[in-house]
C-alpha positions as CSV (number, residue, x, y, z in Angstrom):
1,X,113.5,96.9,116.3
2,X,114.5,93.8,118.1
3,X,116.3,92.4,115.3
4,X,118.4,95.6,115.2
5,X,119.2,95.8,118.7
6,X,120.4,92.0,118.2
7,X,122.3,92.8,115.4
8,X,124.0,95.8,117.1
9,X,125.3,93.8,119.9
10,X,126.7,91.2,118.1
11,X,128.1,94.3,115.8
12,X,129.8,95.4,119.1
13,X,131.1,92.1,120.3
14,X,132.4,91.3,116.7
15,X,134.2,95.3,116.7
16,X,135.6,94.3,120.1
17,X,137.1,91.3,118.6
18,X,138.5,93.3,115.7
19,X,140.1,95.8,117.9
20,X,141.9,93.5,119.8
21,X,142.2,90.3,117.8
22,X,144.5,91.6,114.8
23,X,147.1,92.8,116.2
24,X,148.5,93.6,112.7
25,X,146.0,96.3,112.1
26,X,147.6,98.1,114.8
27,X,149.3,100.6,112.2
28,X,148.2,101.4,108.8
29,X,150.4,103.2,106.2
30,X,148.5,106.7,105.1
31,X,150.1,109.1,102.8
32,X,153.9,107.4,103.5
33,X,153.1,107.8,107.5
34,X,152.3,104.7,109.7
35,X,149.4,105.6,111.8
36,X,148.8,104.3,115.2
37,X,145.1,102.9,114.6
38,X,144.8,101.9,118.3
39,X,144.6,105.7,119.1
40,X,141.0,105.9,118.2
41,X,140.0,102.9,119.9
42,X,142.1,103.8,123.1
43,X,140.0,107.4,122.9
44,X,138.2,108.0,125.8
45,X,135.1,109.5,123.5
46,X,135.3,105.9,122.0
47,X,135.2,103.8,125.2
48,X,132.7,106.4,126.4
49,X,130.3,106.2,123.3
50,X,130.4,102.3,123.5
51,X,129.3,102.7,127.1
52,X,126.7,105.1,126.3
53,X,125.5,102.9,123.2
54,X,125.2,99.9,126.1
55,X,122.7,102.3,128.2
56,X,120.5,103.3,125.4
57,X,121.8,107.0,125.4
58,X,121.9,107.1,121.9
59,X,122.3,110.9,121.2
60,X,125.0,111.2,123.6
61,X,126.3,107.9,122.1
62,X,126.4,109.6,118.7
63,X,128.4,112.8,120.0
64,X,131.3,110.6,121.7
65,X,131.6,108.4,118.7
66,X,132.0,111.2,116.3
67,X,134.5,113.1,118.4
68,X,136.5,109.7,117.8
69,X,135.9,109.3,114.7
70,X,137.6,112.7,113.8
71,X,140.5,111.4,115.9
72,X,141.1,108.4,113.0
73,X,138.8,109.3,110.0
74,X,139.6,105.7,108.5
75,X,138.1,103.9,111.9
76,X,136.1,101.0,110.0
77,X,134.4,100.2,113.2
78,X,133.6,103.7,114.3
79,X,131.6,104.7,111.4
80,X,129.6,101.2,111.2
81,X,128.3,102.0,114.7
82,X,127.7,105.8,113.8
83,X,125.5,104.4,110.8
84,X,123.6,101.9,112.8
85,X,123.0,104.6,115.1
86,X,121.4,107.2,112.9
87,X,119.1,104.3,111.7
88,X,117.8,103.6,115.3
89,X,117.2,107.3,115.1
90,X,115.1,107.0,112.1
91,X,117.9,109.5,110.1
92,X,117.9,106.5,107.2
93,X,119.6,108.8,104.6
94,X,122.4,109.6,106.7
95,X,122.8,106.0,107.7
96,X,123.1,104.8,104.2
97,X,125.1,107.6,103.2
98,X,127.6,106.5,105.9
99,X,127.7,102.7,105.0
100,X,128.1,103.3,101.6
101,X,130.9,105.2,101.7
102,X,132.4,102.5,104.2
103,X,131.6,99.9,101.2
104,X,133.6,101.9,98.9
105,X,136.6,101.7,100.9
106,X,139.5,99.3,99.3
107,X,141.0,96.4,100.9
108,X,137.7,95.5,102.9
109,X,138.0,91.8,104.1
110,X,134.9,89.4,103.3
111,X,133.9,89.6,106.8
112,X,133.8,93.6,106.8
113,X,132.0,93.6,103.4
114,X,129.6,91.3,104.6
115,X,128.7,93.4,107.8
116,X,128.6,96.6,106.2
117,X,126.1,94.9,103.7
118,X,124.1,93.5,106.4
119,X,123.8,97.1,107.6
120,X,122.8,98.5,104.5
121,X,120.3,96.3,103.7
122,X,118.9,97.1,107.6
123,X,119.2,100.6,106.2
124,X,116.9,99.9,103.2
125,X,114.4,98.0,105.0
126,X,113.9,100.8,107.6
127,X,113.7,103.2,104.8
128,X,111.0,101.0,103.0
129,X,113.4,100.3,100.1
130,X,112.4,96.9,99.8
131,X,114.1,96.0,96.5
132,X,117.6,97.2,97.6
133,X,117.3,95.5,100.9
134,X,116.8,92.4,99.2
135,X,119.7,93.0,97.3
136,X,122.0,93.7,99.8
137,X,120.9,91.1,102.0
138,X,121.3,88.5,98.9
139,X,124.6,89.5,98.5
140,X,125.7,89.0,102.5
141,X,124.7,85.7,101.5
142,X,127.2,85.4,98.8
143,X,129.8,86.2,101.0
144,X,128.6,84.2,104.1
145,X,125.8,81.2,102.9
146,X,125.1,80.6,106.7
147,X,125.0,84.2,108.0
148,X,121.8,83.9,109.9
149,X,121.0,87.4,110.5
150,X,120.8,88.2,106.7
151,X,118.4,85.0,106.0
152,X,116.1,86.4,108.9
153,X,115.7,89.8,107.3
154,X,115.5,88.4,104.4
155,X,112.2,85.8,105.6
156,X,110.8,88.8,107.3
157,X,110.9,90.8,104.2
158,X,109.1,88.0,102.0
159,X,106.5,87.7,104.8
160,X,106.1,91.6,104.6
161,X,105.3,91.1,100.7
162,X,103.3,87.8,101.7
163,X,105.8,85.8,99.2
164,X,105.1,82.9,101.5
165,X,106.8,80.4,99.3
166,X,110.1,82.3,99.6
167,X,110.1,83.2,103.1
168,X,109.3,78.8,103.5
169,X,112.4,78.3,102.0
170,X,114.4,80.9,103.8
171,X,113.3,79.3,107.0
172,X,114.1,76.0,105.9
173,X,118.0,77.6,105.0
174,X,117.6,78.5,108.9
175,X,116.3,75.1,110.1
176,X,119.0,73.2,108.3
177,X,121.7,75.8,110.4
178,X,120.1,75.4,113.7
179,X,121.0,73.3,116.6
180,X,119.0,70.2,117.2
181,X,117.3,71.8,120.4
182,X,116.4,74.7,118.2
183,X,114.6,72.4,115.5
184,X,111.2,72.6,117.2
185,X,111.4,76.7,117.1
186,X,111.5,76.3,113.1
187,X,109.2,73.6,112.5
188,X,106.6,75.9,114.6
189,X,107.4,78.9,111.8
190,X,108.0,76.4,109.2
191,X,104.0,75.5,110.2
192,X,102.7,79.1,110.5
193,X,104.1,79.7,107.0
194,X,102.6,76.2,105.8
195,X,99.1,77.8,106.9
196,X,99.7,81.1,104.9
197,X,100.4,78.9,101.9
198,X,97.6,77.1,102.7
199,X,95.3,80.0,103.1
200,X,97.0,81.5,99.6
201,X,95.5,78.6,98.0
202,X,92.4,78.2,99.6
203,X,90.4,80.2,96.7
204,X,91.6,77.5,94.3
205,X,89.3,74.7,93.2
206,X,89.5,71.5,94.0
207,X,91.1,72.9,97.4
208,X,93.6,69.6,97.6
209,X,96.2,72.1,97.4
210,X,95.4,74.0,100.4
211,X,94.4,70.9,102.2
212,X,97.7,69.4,101.9
213,X,99.7,72.6,103.3
214,X,97.1,72.6,106.1
215,X,98.1,68.8,107.2
216,X,101.8,69.6,106.4
217,X,101.8,72.4,108.9
218,X,100.5,70.0,111.2
219,X,103.0,67.3,110.7
220,X,105.5,70.0,111.4
221,X,103.9,71.2,114.3
222,X,101.2,69.1,116.3
223,X,100.2,72.2,118.3
224,X,99.9,74.6,115.3
225,X,96.3,75.6,116.1
226,X,95.7,78.1,113.2
227,X,96.3,74.8,110.9
228,X,93.3,72.8,112.5
229,X,91.2,75.9,112.4
230,X,91.4,76.6,108.8
231,X,91.9,73.0,107.9
232,X,88.2,72.5,109.8
233,X,86.6,75.4,107.8
234,X,87.8,74.3,105.0
235,X,86.3,70.8,105.5
236,X,82.9,72.4,106.5
237,X,83.1,74.6,103.4
238,X,83.2,71.4,101.3
239,X,80.3,69.7,103.3
240,X,82.4,67.5,105.3
241,X,81.0,68.2,108.6
242,X,82.2,65.4,110.6
243,X,85.6,65.8,109.8
244,X,85.5,69.3,110.2
245,X,84.2,68.7,113.9
246,X,86.8,66.2,114.4
247,X,89.7,68.7,113.2
248,X,88.2,71.7,115.4
249,X,87.9,69.0,118.4
250,X,92.0,68.7,118.4
251,X,92.2,72.4,119.6
252,X,91.0,72.0,123.0
253,X,93.2,68.8,123.4
254,X,96.3,70.1,122.3
255,X,95.8,74.0,123.5
256,X,92.9,74.1,126.0
257,X,93.9,77.7,126.5
258,X,93.0,78.4,122.6
259,X,90.1,76.3,122.9
260,X,87.6,79.0,122.6
261,X,88.5,79.8,119.2
262,X,86.8,76.8,117.9
263,X,83.3,77.2,120.4
264,X,81.5,78.9,117.7
265,X,82.4,76.8,114.9
266,X,81.7,73.5,117.2
267,X,78.4,75.1,118.0
268,X,76.8,76.0,114.7
269,X,77.7,72.5,113.0
270,X,76.3,70.6,116.2
271,X,73.0,72.9,115.9
272,X,73.0,72.0,112.1
273,X,73.2,68.3,113.0
274,X,70.8,68.5,115.6
275,X,73.2,67.4,118.1
276,X,72.5,69.8,121.0
277,X,74.1,68.3,123.8
278,X,77.4,68.1,122.1
279,X,78.6,71.7,122.3
280,X,77.6,71.8,126.1
281,X,79.2,68.3,127.0
282,X,82.6,69.9,125.6
283,X,82.4,72.9,127.7
284,X,81.5,71.0,131.0
285,X,84.5,68.7,130.1
286,X,86.7,72.0,129.8
287,X,85.4,73.5,133.0
288,X,85.9,70.3,134.8
289,X,89.6,69.9,133.6
290,X,90.2,73.7,134.3
291,X,88.3,75.3,137.1
292,X,89.3,78.6,136.2
293,X,88.1,78.8,132.8
294,X,86.2,81.5,132.2
295,X,85.5,81.3,128.5
296,X,84.1,77.6,128.6
297,X,81.5,79.2,131.2
298,X,81.0,82.3,128.7
299,X,80.3,79.9,126.2
300,X,78.3,77.6,127.7
301,X,76.2,80.5,129.3
302,X,75.9,81.9,125.9
303,X,74.3,78.8,124.4
304,X,72.0,78.2,127.6
305,X,70.8,81.6,127.2
306,X,70.1,81.3,123.3
307,X,67.9,77.9,124.0
308,X,65.8,79.3,126.8
309,X,67.7,78.7,130.0
310,X,68.9,82.3,131.3
311,X,68.6,81.1,134.8
312,X,71.0,78.4,134.6
313,X,73.2,80.6,132.3
314,X,73.5,83.1,135.0
315,X,75.0,80.5,137.6
316,X,77.7,80.0,135.1
317,X,78.4,83.5,133.8
318,X,78.3,84.7,137.5
319,X,81.1,82.1,138.1
320,X,83.0,83.7,135.3
321,X,82.8,86.7,136.6
322,X,84.8,85.5,139.7
323,X,87.7,84.7,137.4
324,X,87.5,87.3,134.8
325,X,85.2,90.5,136.1
326,X,86.8,92.8,133.5
327,X,85.8,91.2,130.2
328,X,82.9,93.0,128.5
329,X,81.4,89.5,126.5
330,X,80.7,88.2,129.7
331,X,78.8,91.3,130.9
332,X,77.1,91.5,127.6
333,X,75.3,87.9,127.9
334,X,74.6,88.3,131.6
335,X,72.8,91.8,130.3
336,X,71.1,89.5,127.8
337,X,70.1,87.0,130.2
338,X,68.7,89.4,132.7
339,X,66.9,90.9,130.3
340,X,65.0,87.5,129.5
341,X,64.5,87.1,133.4
342,X,63.0,90.6,133.5
343,X,65.8,92.0,135.7
344,X,64.7,90.2,138.8
345,X,66.1,92.2,141.5
346,X,67.8,89.6,143.2
347,X,70.0,88.8,140.4
348,X,70.5,92.2,139.3
349,X,71.7,92.9,143.1
350,X,73.9,90.0,142.9
351,X,75.3,91.2,139.2
352,X,76.3,94.7,140.8
353,X,77.7,93.2,143.6
354,X,79.9,91.0,141.8
355,X,81.1,94.0,139.6
356,X,81.0,97.0,141.8
357,X,85.0,97.0,141.1
358,X,85.2,96.0,137.3
359,X,86.2,97.8,134.5
360,X,85.4,96.4,131.1
361,X,87.6,95.6,128.5
362,X,88.0,93.7,125.2
363,X,90.2,91.0,126.0
364,X,93.4,92.7,125.0
365,X,96.1,90.7,123.6
366,X,99.7,91.8,123.8
367,X,102.8,91.1,121.7
368,X,105.7,89.8,124.3
369,X,108.5,91.0,122.0
370,X,107.3,94.5,121.3
371,X,104.2,95.3,123.5
372,X,101.9,95.7,120.4
373,X,98.3,95.4,121.3
374,X,95.6,93.8,119.9
375,X,91.7,93.4,120.7
376,X,92.0,89.8,119.0
377,X,94.2,87.1,119.2
378,X,97.2,87.3,116.2
379,X,99.6,84.5,114.9
380,X,101.9,87.0,113.8
381,X,102.6,90.5,115.2
382,X,101.9,93.3,112.7
383,X,104.7,95.4,114.3
384,X,107.9,93.0,115.0
385,X,106.5,90.4,112.5
386,X,107.4,87.7,115.3
387,X,105.3,84.4,115.2
388,X,103.2,83.3,117.8
389,X,103.8,85.8,120.3
390,X,100.9,87.1,122.0
391,X,99.1,86.5,124.9
392,X,96.1,87.6,126.6
393,X,96.6,90.6,129.2
394,X,95.0,90.2,132.5
395,X,94.0,93.0,135.1
396,X,95.1,92.1,138.3
397,X,92.5,91.5,140.9
398,X,93.2,93.8,144.1
399,X,92.0,92.6,147.5
400,X,90.0,95.9,148.3
401,X,86.7,94.2,148.3
402,X,88.3,91.8,151.0
403,X,89.7,94.6,152.5
404,X,86.6,96.6,153.0
405,X,84.7,93.7,154.3
406,X,86.6,93.6,157.8
């Protein structure tokens, strides 16, 4: 949806330029008469339609632009915009018909053909006609090899079909077209795609190909957390425990806020190797580096409960509550610790005081592009298909309890 809105904005800008920049198109011969094409563009319906479009009043915009199209049935730009609006309303068949009719017009310029094909590709993609969408975007690139909108949509289609190598190749073309400041963004996406290629190859033996993909992802982007996670998983699977630990330990270094993703992995391997102090030491380093790190306290608290130290665990868990009283995971471990301590009245009372205003939730994550919600951290949004857009949504703490104490 975001791509369509961006494309529509660019298209409107293009059409304004088309309307004013081509003086020779002011008149067009129709049935032996010269028709003033500026009539439609200067029509109050056309101007009002564009204003309504900008203010997201789609239905009213369609009404005004349809009236403007009646003034000039040959108005290329009006019909192009109308088709896009029908697509946004979900009337895909009508959008396809309008754009296909435009494509049949004689004497379209290459730029106009490219725009119509691009819109058709978006129509087909919205309607689920994957093959036809691929064909349309590929045809756009025949007219304009550097058309970034066609390349972006091709990449997303390949990703949706899990054709990771083709998606990777398209992203490389986009990276080659990018300005220098944009290079890191493209390298980060290439790293995600390399990781997907590694996951695709993980079932193959020997695992050298998968390992090479994960390492290539890290070379592209030193902060590519999923590459470290999957490389470490594969190393552990191959019995290379020390290498796996070394790989996973990079995550807290490069992305402290994502360190919790390796907690279970590191704790399990440390237990297997008999290094029971290694994991608590990592948690304490993270807490010292970031006193508000509730996840490190939770992980260390869970570890202490497991190893028979519920009283020490509760101190850490109660501190976690001060930073995030709404996370259900914290409460579950607290209940486990209280159970081990036979629900000591003083500790239960302290717990109840800390959680009086708490509302439990399962660490919700939200996509910053389309607001899609997930109970887990996702690297690619299943709705808008953008990479690395999820952030943890936190409930803002109120000052009600402070007010009540005065």
